[in-house]
C-alpha positions as MATLAB code, in Angstrom:
seq = 'MDIRRRSADLAIIAALVIAASAAIAVLWQHPFLLTALLLLPSLVLGWRLGDLRRALVLAAVGLALGPATEMCCVAGGIWRYVETGGLPLVPPWIFPLWTCFAAALWLIGRAVLGADPDDSTPATTLIWAVGGIGVEIVMFVTLGHNTSLALLAAVPFAVLLLLRRRRGLTALFLVAGSLIGPVCESLPIATGAWSYRLPELLGMPAWLPLGYGIFATLVAYAAEAVMAVVFRRAIEIAPAASR';
ca = [
      -3.397  -19.309   72.586;
      -6.552  -20.942   71.679;
      -6.319  -24.904   72.910;
      -7.879  -25.953   69.774;
      -5.229  -23.987   67.387;
      -2.115  -25.624   69.949;
      -3.780  -29.078   68.732;
      -3.807  -28.194   65.530;
      -0.269  -26.565   65.314;
       0.627  -30.322   66.873;
      -1.803  -32.815   64.869;
      -0.048  -31.182   61.437;
       3.266  -31.093   62.664;
       3.004  -35.244   63.314;
       0.994  -35.677   59.292;
       3.397  -33.712   57.765;
       5.966  -35.927   59.389;
       4.477  -39.090   58.256;
       3.807  -38.027   54.867;
       7.567  -36.797   54.240;
       8.627  -40.053   55.709;
       6.414  -42.014   53.469;
       7.199  -39.652   50.146;
      10.491  -40.009   51.145;
      10.536  -44.040   51.247;
       8.691  -43.933   47.889;
      10.433  -41.144   46.204;
      13.590  -41.235   46.468;
      14.398  -43.220   43.841;
      13.487  -40.002   41.665;
      15.322  -37.739   43.829;
      13.940  -33.835   41.725;
      10.155  -34.903   41.940;
      10.797  -35.597   46.050;
      12.491  -32.222   46.400;
       9.766  -30.346   44.268;
       6.483  -32.455   46.596;
       9.003  -31.560   49.661;
       8.306  -27.916   49.240;
       5.095  -28.180   50.498;
       5.467  -28.515   54.151;
       7.771  -25.727   54.097;
       4.540  -23.686   53.065;
       2.135  -25.206   55.840;
       4.511  -24.599   58.185;
       5.146  -20.766   57.300;
       1.210  -20.824   57.089;
       0.925  -22.129   61.081;
       3.419  -19.756   62.619;
       1.374  -16.765   60.789;
       5.016  -14.336   60.313;
       6.125  -15.084   56.960;
       9.738  -12.717   57.829;
       9.720  -15.033   61.211;
       9.224  -18.345   58.467;
      11.469  -16.732   56.233;
      14.583  -17.034   59.112;
      13.644  -19.907   60.510;
      13.474  -21.164   56.927;
      16.499  -20.012   55.876;
      19.067  -21.016   59.183;
      17.499  -24.505   58.539;
      18.614  -24.919   55.154;
      21.848  -23.139   56.661;
      22.815  -25.913   58.773;
      20.859  -29.202   58.357;
      22.884  -29.699   54.370;
      25.992  -28.591   56.121;
      25.750  -30.710   58.761;
      25.102  -33.684   56.533;
      27.063  -33.346   54.432;
      30.301  -33.668   57.785;
      28.965  -36.412   59.117;
      27.957  -38.690   55.445;
      31.460  -37.096   54.368;
      32.501  -38.699   58.249;
      31.136  -42.156   57.271;
      28.226  -42.262   59.714;
      25.417  -42.481   56.900;
      25.433  -42.876   53.174;
      22.846  -42.268   50.340;
      21.821  -44.659   48.085;
      20.929  -41.728   45.353;
      21.407  -38.685   45.706;
      20.830  -37.369   41.863;
      24.662  -36.509   40.962;
      25.029  -34.417   43.383;
      28.065  -34.697   45.996;
      27.162  -36.572   48.827;
      23.443  -35.918   49.858;
      20.663  -35.910   47.663;
      18.345  -32.477   46.300;
      15.263  -33.172   48.636;
      16.862  -32.206   51.818;
      17.426  -28.497   51.377;
      13.248  -28.002   51.175;
      13.256  -31.079   53.916;
      15.486  -28.585   56.043;
      13.932  -25.334   55.789;
      10.672  -27.436   57.522;
      13.190  -28.141   60.947;
      13.325  -24.756   63.048;
      10.002  -23.489   62.549;
       8.490  -27.755   63.536;
      10.909  -27.228   66.781;
       9.769  -23.510   67.741;
       5.692  -24.074   67.222;
       5.714  -26.922   69.045;
       7.707  -24.555   72.043;
       4.218  -22.206   70.916;
       2.111  -24.342   71.584;
       3.143  -26.788   74.601;
       4.956  -24.137   76.497;
       3.380  -21.060   74.640;
       6.626  -20.078   74.180;
       8.321  -17.784   71.548;
      11.467  -16.933   70.270;
      12.441  -13.942   72.792;
      14.149  -11.207   70.126;
      16.633   -9.743   73.597;
      18.220  -12.836   72.276;
      22.439  -12.040   72.249;
      24.174  -12.220   68.939;
      26.390  -15.152   71.188;
      23.638  -17.267   71.335;
      24.200  -17.858   67.704;
      27.945  -18.781   68.253;
      27.714  -21.252   70.611;
      25.215  -23.227   68.761;
      26.691  -23.323   65.426;
      29.896  -24.031   67.901;
      28.041  -27.005   69.517;
      26.788  -28.262   66.081;
      30.443  -28.602   65.339;
      31.249  -29.811   68.177;
      28.561  -32.370   68.043;
      29.583  -33.496   63.956;
      33.200  -33.645   65.803;
      31.592  -35.839   68.420;
      29.385  -38.061   66.515;
      31.861  -38.060   63.450;
      35.015  -39.578   65.944;
      32.902  -41.988   67.788;
      29.699  -42.933   66.238;
      31.169  -45.926   65.336;
      30.571  -47.033   69.033;
      26.460  -46.494   71.055;
      28.592  -46.723   74.887;
      31.493  -43.893   73.924;
      29.113  -41.371   71.670;
      26.079  -41.965   75.017;
      29.287  -41.060   77.385;
      30.230  -37.769   75.499;
      26.617  -36.284   74.143;
      24.939  -37.383   77.716;
      26.497  -34.659   79.397;
      26.648  -32.255   76.267;
      22.505  -32.203   76.545;
      22.660  -31.674   80.581;
      25.006  -27.948   79.159;
      22.309  -27.549   76.794;
      19.931  -28.541   79.535;
      22.209  -25.627   82.644;
      22.568  -23.290   79.952;
      19.025  -21.481   78.227;
      15.815  -21.797   78.942;
      15.593  -25.028   80.751;
      12.116  -26.329   79.788;
      11.937  -25.637   76.539;
      15.005  -26.876   76.109;
      13.966  -29.964   77.269;
      10.871  -30.404   74.889;
      13.518  -29.285   72.582;
      15.592  -31.966   73.272;
      12.216  -34.621   73.501;
      10.878  -33.337   69.897;
      14.131  -34.079   68.212;
      14.816  -37.093   69.377;
      11.195  -37.918   68.119;
      10.726  -36.718   65.008;
      14.038  -37.389   63.291;
      14.145  -41.191   63.560;
      10.954  -41.374   63.061;
      11.479  -39.704   60.390;
      13.640  -41.648   59.355;
      12.134  -45.221   59.574;
      10.604  -45.529   56.892;
      13.183  -44.526   54.328;
      15.678  -46.378   55.385;
      14.092  -49.528   55.677;
      13.307  -49.167   51.593;
      16.564  -48.366   50.905;
      16.905  -44.821   50.576;
      20.617  -44.476   52.969;
      22.170  -46.638   55.563;
      23.747  -46.081   58.863;
      27.411  -47.575   59.404;
      26.310  -48.472   62.703;
      21.800  -50.161   62.247;
      21.339  -51.280   65.644;
      17.837  -49.943   65.874;
      15.665  -49.670   63.775;
      18.694  -49.374   61.372;
      19.857  -46.736   63.379;
      22.565  -46.146   65.918;
      21.620  -46.510   69.609;
      22.654  -42.635   69.677;
      21.052  -41.138   67.366;
      17.581  -39.985   69.085;
      19.613  -37.792   71.487;
      22.044  -37.249   68.488;
      18.856  -35.441   66.834;
      17.246  -33.141   70.719;
      20.852  -31.518   70.676;
      21.207  -30.846   67.091;
      17.515  -29.403   67.430;
      18.052  -27.868   70.272;
      21.300  -25.796   68.565;
      19.537  -24.805   65.635;
      16.499  -24.231   67.365;
      18.567  -21.718   69.103;
      20.904  -20.570   66.703;
      17.746  -19.676   64.639;
      15.900  -17.123   68.107;
      19.883  -15.520   67.484;
      19.721  -14.913   64.151;
      15.735  -13.325   63.833;
      16.612  -11.280   67.270;
      18.676   -9.518   65.163;
      17.250   -9.181   61.788;
      14.470   -7.450   64.109;
      17.072   -5.165   66.315;
      18.047   -4.343   62.731;
      15.301   -3.259   61.267;
      14.129   -1.572   64.441;
      16.755    0.278   63.933;
      16.182    0.968   60.140;
      13.223    2.375   60.516;
      13.620    5.415   62.354;
      16.546    5.830   60.097;
      14.283    5.964   57.145;
      11.690    7.670   58.497;
      14.045   10.680   59.374;
];
């Protein structure tokens, strides 16, 4: 891929992270206006992917896994939103925001390593990725009050992910997630949009970057597995329809 396109993808993702963080910091008290504005980053990322079907699958996986994970964590007491717009546990703007996550990760994978989702990925990848998210939720809900205990569990978890699949790409997802999440959160936390039970670094627990990195990796591979299943099914249907 052209180096200029790769650089542009990374620059656009960085700009979107900063813009989304600023928008949340300024508009969190107006959750439905913020929800409308946060539809734009997903559209931009879909355009950069250049494949509407992949963009829709990535958005759907992020929409399914991100809010569900947040609801579990908020219910578990890890953090609390100040203004939810009347919704239980979470505000409405997290839904469009999470549609961006998997797309941004795979754009980063393509820009840095030239990596695209593997359409031969087995469906079992989805099972262990979603199961891993469940394990991560339990791990941080139960141990998130103590950074030492949380890291004692999270570090081996991250190492297992590195050994499990595509080590270079997994390492990139771990790093990208550990940067994107805290950078996006720091400004809104400073303006009071939400608060953590354990505010250690810039209002966040010290284990949060690794937690984001693990979650990013699992979401990216879950999306890859869903895409593989969807596209294999489409290929199977096409010949049958032409008979």
